[in-house]
N, C-alpha and C positions, 0 to 999 in steps of 0.2 A: 285655863287657856290665857297665854300673855297678851295684853292689851298692844297689839303692834301698830306703830305709828310710823313705820315706811316699808317700801317694799325694796329690795337688793336683786338686780339680775348679775349672775356671776358665771363667766365664761372662760375660755381659754386665752383668747386674745390672738392678735395676728399683726404682720406688719403691714404699713400704710404706703409704702414707697421704696424703691429700693436702697435708701440708706438705713433703712430699719431692719433689713433683712438678716445679716448677721448678727447684729446685737440681740436682735429676738430670738433666734436660733441659740446663741450662747446664753440667753436668759433661759431658755427651755432645758438646755443639757447642762447646766452648770452642776459641777461636781459628780459626771458621770463618766470625766475622761474621754468623751468621744474625740474621736481625731479629728481634726482640722479639716481634712479631705473628705470626710463624711459628711461635716457642715457644708462645706463647699458643693457636694452632690444636691443636697437638697435645697439649697440656695438656687440653684439651677431651675429647680422645679418653679420657684416664684418668680424667677428672669419671664417665664414664659408669660405672666400675668402682670408685667409692668413690677414687679416687684410688691405687689399689692394681695394680701389673702381677702378673701371675700367676707371673713367671720365678723369684723368689726361693723362693717355696713349692716350685715345681717342683723346684728345684736341691736343697733340703732332703730331699724326697721321694726325688730318686735318690741322694743320699749314702747314704741310710738303706739302701735298696736295693743300693746296691754293698757297703756294709759287710757285710751277711748274705750276699751272694754271695762277697764274699772268703772270709767265715769257713767258708762249705761248701765252698770249693776250697782252704782250707788258706793262703791268702795273708794272713800277720800283717802287715799295713801300717796306720800311723797316717792317719785321713783327716782333709783341711784342705779348705777351699772359700773362694776368693777372687773378686771380682768387678772387672771395668774401671771401672764407672761408679758403683758404689753399695756400701753396706756389705753384706757384710764387704768394705771394699776390698782389692785383692790385695797391695798393699805392705804393709798390717797384717798380713794372712796370711802373707805371706813372713818379715817380722819376728817374729811368732810362731813360725814353724817354725825359725829359727835359735835362739831363745830355749830351743825345746825340743831344741835338740842334732840336728836333723834335716841330714843332710850332703848327700844326693842325692833328689830326688823325682820321680816321672813325673807329668806333666800330663795330666789329660783335658779336651780344649775343647769346649764344647757346640756345635760347628761341624762339619759332616763335610767340608767342600769345602776347596779352595785359592782363595784370592784375597788380596788386601790387608787387606779388612777381614774377612774370616772365618778368617785364619791368620795371614799376616805380623804384622798388627797386635797379634794375641794374643803372639806371640813378642816383639814389641818391649815391650809392656807388663810381660812377665815379667821381661825384661832390666831395664827400668827400676825395678821393683820390688827386683830383688835389687840394684841399684846404689844404691837408697835406703837398703837394709838395711845395706850395707857388706860387708867382708872375710869376716863371718861367714855370710854369705848361702849356703843351700844350692844346689846344681846344680840346675836343673830342666830335665827333657828333655819335649818334648810327644810326645805319642801321635800317629803317623800319621794321613792321611786316612781314613777309614771309611765313605765312600760306597758302595762296592760290596761290603762285608762282608755275609755272610748274617744276622748279628743286626740289620742296619739295613734290608736289601731285606724280610727275613721280616716283620717287624711291620707294614711300610708294606702288603705285599701282604695280609695277614689285615685289616688296617683298610680297606683297598680293597673288598674281597670283601664287608664287613660294611656299608660304606657303599651298595654295590650293591644288597643284598638289602635295605637300607631304603627304596629308591625304590619307588613304585607298580609292580604287577605289569606292566603294559602299557608302562611305560617302563625298568625294569631290563635287560630283554635288550638294548636297543642303545644305550645311556646312552653318551656319550663321556667319556674320562677326559681330565681336566686337571690337570696338573702344574703346580705354582707354587714360586716360589723368591723372594728378596729380590732385587729388581733393582739393579744398580750400575752406575755409568757406563761406558759403552762403553771409554773409554780404562783403566779400571782393570781390566775384564774381560780386555782385549788383554795386561794385562802381569802376568797371571797366569801360572805356571809360565814354566820356561826358553824354551819355544816359544809362550808365549802362549796365552792362550784356554784355559785349564785349568778355570776355574770353569764356564762353560758346556758344555764337554766332560763334566765329571765328572757335573753334573746331567744331561745328556743321557743317559748311560749309566745313571744311577741310575733315570732315568725308565723306560728301555727295559728293564731288568731288572726291574722293577715290573710293566710291563705285560707281558712275556713270562710272568713267574710266574702273574700273573692268569689269563691266557689258558689256560696249562697246567691252572689250577683250573677253570676254567670250559668249556673244551673249545671257546671260539672267541676270536678276536683281537677286539679294541675299537679304534677311531678314538683316537688320542691326540696331545697337543700338549704342549710343555712352554712355559710362559707365567711372566710377571714381575707381581710386586705390590710395594706401599710405596714405590713410585718417588717421589722427591723432588728438588728442587733447582731451578735457573731452569730455563725450557721450551726454552732453545737449546742446554742442553748435552744431550747423546745419551746416552740412557741402554737397557741392554737391554729388551727388548720382545718381544711385545707384551703388553699390560696385561692381566692377568686380565678386569677388566671389558669392555675392548673386544672379547676373545677370545668372552665369553660372548653378548655381541650380534652377533657374527657367527655363533656357532652357532644362535642362536635364528633369525637371518635365513635360515639354510641349512635349517631345518626339524630341528634335533636334538630328538630325543626326551626329552633328559636329559643332567645331567652328574654326575660324581662327581668332586670338587675334591681333590685329594691335595698336600697342602704338604711337598713333599720336599725343600725348602729347610732345613726345621726340623726339630729332635729335640724339640721340646714345645709345647705349645700356650698359648705366652704372647701377648703382646697384638696383636703384628702379624697372629698367626692369629686370634685371637678378634675382633678389631675389623675389620681388612681381608678376611677371609673371611666369617666367622660373621654379620658386621652387613652391611659394605657389599656385599660380592659376593652375599650372600643376598639382600638386599633387592632388589638389580637384577634378579637371576633371578626373584623372584616378580612384579615388574613386567612382565618379558619372558614371563611364563606359561612358565619354563625350569625343569621339576623339578631340585632340587639337593640332594645329599647332599655332606657334606665328612668326608673320612676321617681319623681321629686320628693324631696324630705318636706316636713311639715312647715317648716319657715314661717309664715304668718298666717297659714290657713286660718280661717275664723274658728274651726273647730279647736283646735291646737291652742288658739290664745283663748277661748273661752275656758279651756282646761284649766289653764293657769289661774285665772280668776276663781275657779271652782275649787282648786287646791289652796290658795290662800283664804277663801271662804271657810273650806274645811278646817284649816288649821285655825281660823279664830274661832271654831265652833258651830259654824253656820253654814251648811248643815252639818249634823254630826260627822256624815262621812260620805263623799262623792262615789260614784260606782267604780267598778273595775271588773275586769272582763277575765274569765277563764279560770282556772282552778288554783292559781298562787294567790289570789285575794290582794287586797292592797298591803303594800309594805310598811312598816313601822314607822312613826312620825320622828323617831330620833334613832338612828340607827346606834345597835348596841356597841359597847365600847371593843368588844373583841371581833368587831365585824371589819373585814376587809383589812387588815393590817398592812404595813409597807413589809415588801419581802425583803428576805436577807439581805440580798444582793440583786441589784437591777441591772439589767442587761445594757450595754451603753448603745446609745444611738436609736432610742426608739423614737418612730417615725412620727409621735405624737407633735414632733415640731414643725410638722406641714400643717398643721389646722389653720 
């Protein structure tokens, strides 16, 4: 095992004021030919929040929590943070790490799953940042996928139970569970993993584990389904579905008494959660007369933060392996070279710009 001498938090990034919004969106969509009017449409979502995405502050809060948990566990590693699309840029952070004399770092990426956009693209960006830094750049190893770690499943289960209990008494007993994740083009999903389909398979497993643990806590099963949100791009390009809003309409038509929406594809309540779910989906649910509660994401939940500490310790060889739930087992420490390749043609306008 490498003798890691630093920890690196890697995230998507987001604007922190109105003047940042368009430059940020241009960064995210550079080279994709996204029409200006599409960027302006997404920018209006940020306007509702003063031009600020919550994701950067959430990263600051997470880094603070990680530092405290590392100290309690006796892990003495300096902490760094770099983003793909906004300050602090990953390339600047890697250059600072090199200047500080860091030789080998372990990176935690704020995505639990495997696909081009949620795993391989981060790996590519890390290597691009190292190349920009030059020969003195530190080695950087990414922590494995953690979608089935107890520290990820447990906080979601607790949050789902809290959301269930927030529904009216006549609704909570029979409310359906609706698990959501960021949609991606079907071609991208099919290319994830050596055998393809890793992204939806991991999401389905995480949803199954949370639904199962919630059933154990409540003493009864609930109907559940995995759906997707934040779809964008040309309508003729197939993306993973069904869309969360379409599913809410179907549930209301079928007489479902209420729903608990669980954003299992996300680790924090950033813009795609608070806009797409807390605003758009919630507005639709009210119009449909469908009581809806939304479960919180892990964020800085102590179990989630401790999971990060465990995964760092695992990669350092102490312990040999931390637990995973379900049948898929822990993923490999290093993604295979053929895993999650860049799609041949990426649709313009992917709404990841709203992170």
